[in-house]
N, C-alpha and C positions, 0 to 999 in steps of 0.2 A: 239667240241662245243655242249653244252647241250641246247635243245630247250624246254622251258616251254611253250608249244604250244597246248592248249586244243582245237584243231580244228576238231579232229575226233569225230564222234557221240558218240563213247564209252566214250571219255574223257569228252565231254560236259555233257552227261547224267549221267556218273558214277563218275568220279573222282572229278569234280569241283575243279581243282587244286588250284585255287586261288579264294576263295569265296568272299573276299572283300579286300579292301586295308588294313584293319586291320588284315587280315589273312596272311600277308606277313611272319609270323612265319612259316607257312606251306611251303611257297616258300623257305625259308631259309633251310629247311630240304633237299629239292631236289637240291637246288643250292649247298649245302654242299657235297652232294653225288657225284657231278661232280668235284668240286674244290679239294676234298680229295678223289681221286679214289680208294684208298685202304680201305676206310671206310665201315663198315657194321653197319647199324643202324642209329639212328637219331642224326646227328651231332649238330642240334640246341639245343639238350639237353646235349650231351656229345661228345666232340671231341676225336679222337683217341689220344693215348699217345704222338705221335710224331708230332701232328698237332696243330697249334695255329692260332687264329685270334686276333692279338694284337690291331688292330684298324679298324675303318670304315671311308672311305673317300667318300664324296658325291659331284657330279657335276651335274648341270642341271638347271631347271627353278623353277617355283613356286610350283610345285608338291612336291619338296624336299627341297626348300630353308628354312632354319631355322632362318633367320634374317640378312643375309649379306646386304640386301638392306637398312637396317636401317642406314648403315654407308656410303652410297654413295648418291650423289645428284640426287635423282629420286623421282617422285611421285608414282612409282610402289612399294608401301609398304603396310604392313598390321600390323604395330606395334601400333595399336589403337583398341579400342572397336568398334564393338562387337567381333572382332577376339580374339581368345584365351579365350573365356568365360568359356570353359570347361578344359582349361589347369590348372595345379596346381596353386592355388592362383588367378585364373582368369586372368593370365598375358598374354597380347598380345605381343608375342615374335618376331613377324615378319613372323611367319608361316601363310600361306594362309589357315587357318583352324580354327575351334573352339577349337581344341586340338592339339595333336601331329600329325606328318605326317609320310609318309612311311620310311624316313631315320631313324627316331627314332625307328620305329617298327623293322626294319632289325637289327639295333644295339642291341636292346633288345633280339631279337631271337638268335643272336649269342653270347649273354651273355657278350657283350663288355661294354656297358654303357646304361643308361636309356634314355639320350637325346644326340643328336649329336650337339655340339655347332657351331655357325657361326664363321668362321675363323676371320672375321673382328671385332668381339667383342673385344673392348680394354681391357676388364676385364679377358680375356682368359689366364689361367695360363699354364705354360709349362707342368705341370703334366696332365692337361686336354688335351693338344695337343697330348700327346704321345699315347692316345687311339683313335685318329681320330678326324677329324673336317669336317665341311661342307663348301664347296666353292660355292654352287649353288646360282644363282641370278635370282629372278623372272623377267619375261618378256624377258628372253634371249632364245637362241635356238642354233642349230648347226651352222647356218650361222652368220658371224660377223655382217652383215647388220641387222639381226633380233634384235640384242641387242641395236640398236640405232634407229630402225624404228619409234616407237612411243615414247618410254621413254628410258632414259639411263639405261643400266644394264651391268653386267659383262658378256662378251662373254665367250664361252668355252676356248678360248685362254687366256683371262684375268684370268679365273679361274685356268688354268694350270700354268700360271705365279705365281699365289699366292701359288700353291702347291710347285713349285720349291723354292719359298721363305720359305715355311714351312720346307722343307728338310734342308735348310741351318741353320735355327734356331734350329732344332732338333739335327743336327750334332754337333752344338756348345754346346748344353746342355748335350747330352748323349754319344757323340762320334760317329765316322763314322760307325763303325761296328754295333752298336745297331740301329742307324738310318736306315741303309740299311736293317736290319732285319725287322724293322717295316714296311718299304715301300714294301718289297717283299712279306711279309706274310699277309698283311692286305687285306680287301675286298674293292673294288671300285664299287660304285653304280653310274650309269649315267642314268638320266631320263630327257629327253628333246625332243623337236621336234614339239610340238603343235603350238608354236608361229611362227615357220617357215611356217607351213601351213597357219596360219592366215595372215602372211606377203604376201604370194603368192595370196591368195584369194582376198585380198584388193588392191593389187598393179598390178597384172598381169592377169587381167581378160581374156585376149586373148592369154595368154602364153601357153607354152607346159609343161604340168604337168609332163610328163615322164622325160623330160630333167631337169626339176627343181628337182625332187626327185633324179635323178642321181647326181646332184651337191651336194645335202644335204648329200647323202651317201658318196660321196667323201670326204667331210669335216669331216664326222664322222670317216671315215677310217684314215684320216690324224691325227685327234685328238688322236685316240686310239694308233696309232704308236708312237706318241710323248709321250703319257702317259706311254707306255711300255718302252720307252727310259729312263724314270726317274727311272725305277725299278719296276713299278707296274706289277703284274702278274695275279691277281685274279679279274676278272671284271664281273659285272652284268650290262647288257645293256637293258634298257626298250624299247620296240617297241612303235609304235604310237597307241594311243587309236582311236576308230572310230570317226573321226573328225565330221562326219555328225550328231552324236548323242549329241554333246556337245552344251551347252547352247548358246554360241555366234553364232554358225552356224545355229541353229534352229531359233534364234531371227532374224538374219540378212538375212538368205537365205532360210528359210523354209516356207515363205509365212505367211499369216495372222494366220493360225492355227499352225504355228511353227512345221511343219512336220520334221522328220529326213531327212537329205539331203543324199540320197543314193549314189550319185556320189562322195561325199566327203569320204564316208566310203570305196568306192572302191579305192580311192586315197591312203587311209591309208593301205589297204591290199597290194597294189602294192609296196608301200614304204617298208613295213615290210618284204616282200619277198626279196627285194634288200638288205635290212639290214642284213638278215640272210645269204644270199650268201656271202656278204662281210665279215661277221664274220667267216664263215667257212674258207675262204681264209686266213684270218689273223691267225686263229688257226693253220693252217698248216705251216705258214711261220715264225711266231714269237715264237721262241723256249721257252718252259716252260710256255707259256701263257695258261690261263684257262678262256675262254669266256662263259658266260651263257646268253642266250637270254631270256628275260622275256616278254612274249607276253601279253601286256595289252589289245590288241584289243578284244579278245573273253571274257576276264574278264569283261571289261566295257560294252560290248554289252549285256552280260547276265544280268548285272544290269538293263539295260533298258528294256529288254525283260521279265524278271522275277523278278521285284522289291520286291514282297512280300516274295520270298524265302530268301531274305536277310534282311527282317524286314523293308524295306523302303516302304513308301507310295507315295512319290513324287520324280520323276526322271527327269521331263522336265523343272524344274527350281530350282534355289538355295534357300537357307533359308533366305539370307540377302535381306531386302527390298522387291521389287516386285518379285525378283528371276529371272528376265529376263536378266539383264545386270550388276547388281551391283557387283563390285569386286574392290579390291584395295581402292583407295580414295573414291570411290562411295559407298563402304560398310562401313558406318561410324555410328556415334552415332545417327544421324538423321534418316538414313534408318533403323537403328535397332529398331526404334519405331514401324515399321510395319513388323519386321522380325518374323519368325516363333518362337514360344515359345519352341519347342522341336526339336533340330537339328538332333536327331537320326532318325527321320522319313524321312529325306531328304538325298538323295545321295550326293548332293552338299551343302556345307555350304556357302561358297565356297566348301571345300572338306572333312571336318573332319568326321570320322566314328569311331564306337567302337562296337565290337561284341564278342560273346563267341563261340569258336570252339570246337566241339566234334568229335573226330577221330574215325572212324570205325575200325574194325579189318582187318589185312592183310590176304591174302589167306593162311590159315593154312597148307594146303596140299603142298604148295611150300617151306615151311621152312625146313632147314636141318634136324632138329630132326624128323619131320614127315616123310620125305623121307627116312631117315636112319632106323627108327623103323617100318615103315608101308608100305614102297614103294617097298619091295622086294629086291632081290640081285642087281638089276640095279637102285635102288633108284628112282623109278618113282614118279612123282607128284601124290599125293593122292587126286583124284578128289572129293571123298565123303567128305573129310575134307573141301575142298573149298566150296562145297555146304552148309556145316554146317555154314561156315563163312558168306556166302551170306544171309542165313536165319537169323542169328544173327544180321547182319547189318540192315536188313529190320525192325526187331523188334526195334532196337535202333532208327532208323529214326521215326518209328511210335510213340515211346515214347516221342521224342523231340517235336513233334507237339503240344500235349496237354500242355506240360510244357510252350511252347511259349505263349499259350493262357491264362495260369493261373498265371504265375509268372510275375507280373507287371513290365514293363520296360526291361524285358529280351530280348536278341537278340541271338538266338541259330543258329549256322551254322554247318551243318553236313559235315565233310570232309571225303570223301570216300577213305580210304587208300587201299582198296582192288584192284581196277583197277590200281592204281599207282604202287604198288608192282608187280602186275601181269605183267604189261608192262615192268618193270625192268627185270623180269625173262624171258619173251618172247623175248625181244629185248635188251639184255645187252649192245651190242656195241653202241647203240644210247646214252647210258649214260656213256660211258667210261669204262665199266666193261668187263672183259674177262671170269670170273668164277662166276656162280650164283648158282650152285647145291651143293656147300659146302662152309664152312667158311674158314677164313685165319688161325685160331689158330689150331695147331696140325694137326690131320688128316682131320679136317674140318667137 
């Protein structure tokens, strides 16, 4: 199992693995390196000859829902203005965002499609279905109770039932062999859990959080096993964001000044650790499975701690209305009258973001050509080349800062590839690699 887990100081300060939700393209590169263990290079740009990603399938809540709740009886919707105001043609699609959401970004990064359609959309064609669909439902969670606690939504089990229905339809359209190929080779994205925490905080004030997170992880494990039984093999699972930083927690539990609720953040960390342990166990027992853990905690925490590094100005409230509580039906045409004019300055729109990423250079002294030509008979890493790379990357970062100040409306994010690749070379087994000092082709 691969952990996208920038918890070490080196990773926090150096790699910034996931600079923003819209830099999920970068995540796709690292995810790909685990899902296709024989790959050398950036699979988000070019897959190896024998590897394909025929489709993207998404399960979860409002972070990734692309409009399924439009077609079920629930007030937990966002298919109205001002949602979607930055989507093509200003269309409110049911995404809880001013534009696209992470499921679309991941699909684009893998070169599958531009937007991942909602499965329940009655206009969905079979051709569109073949490259993947979205089953996520806003206001849901891992627990079945969460899906009916406040508003009706599709639980993860409901979403899995829809996926099984999807498989039947695809088999009828293209045959069993092709359908099973799509299912086994596609990428599965699961992003949920925040609503489970909300359910706990609002209903079990004197409960046992450890026991509660145990039950949530057990449900998650059961879901993944049942998803595996359908034929799914390549799975990206998002961890919990720091719950104490989120708007609802700060408004309801952070006091008059809406402080970050540190105890909620600790709950998230404890839950994420259990989730990772569970995934490692599944990785070892479910033959052929590829699980990637996507650590949202440190990504989102860094947003709040260093908002200006991401081009944000406001992180303690949303763009819609007062920004303190408006979402879903409360984020509407009336609250939009007092909404922020420029959503790109807000981390929360609800959630929409858009940024430009500039990648730094990898450690040149670690690359096969450098080691072969300049590393001596034993092909040592050429440390002087690595230092050259560090100096270049520093100049690149220095250049980006004045551009940010002079190019109106620009949002530049520097992605440090140096420490990412260096970690691959230093700890290959953590990423599923065995050989890092030479390539696969010929002598390497």
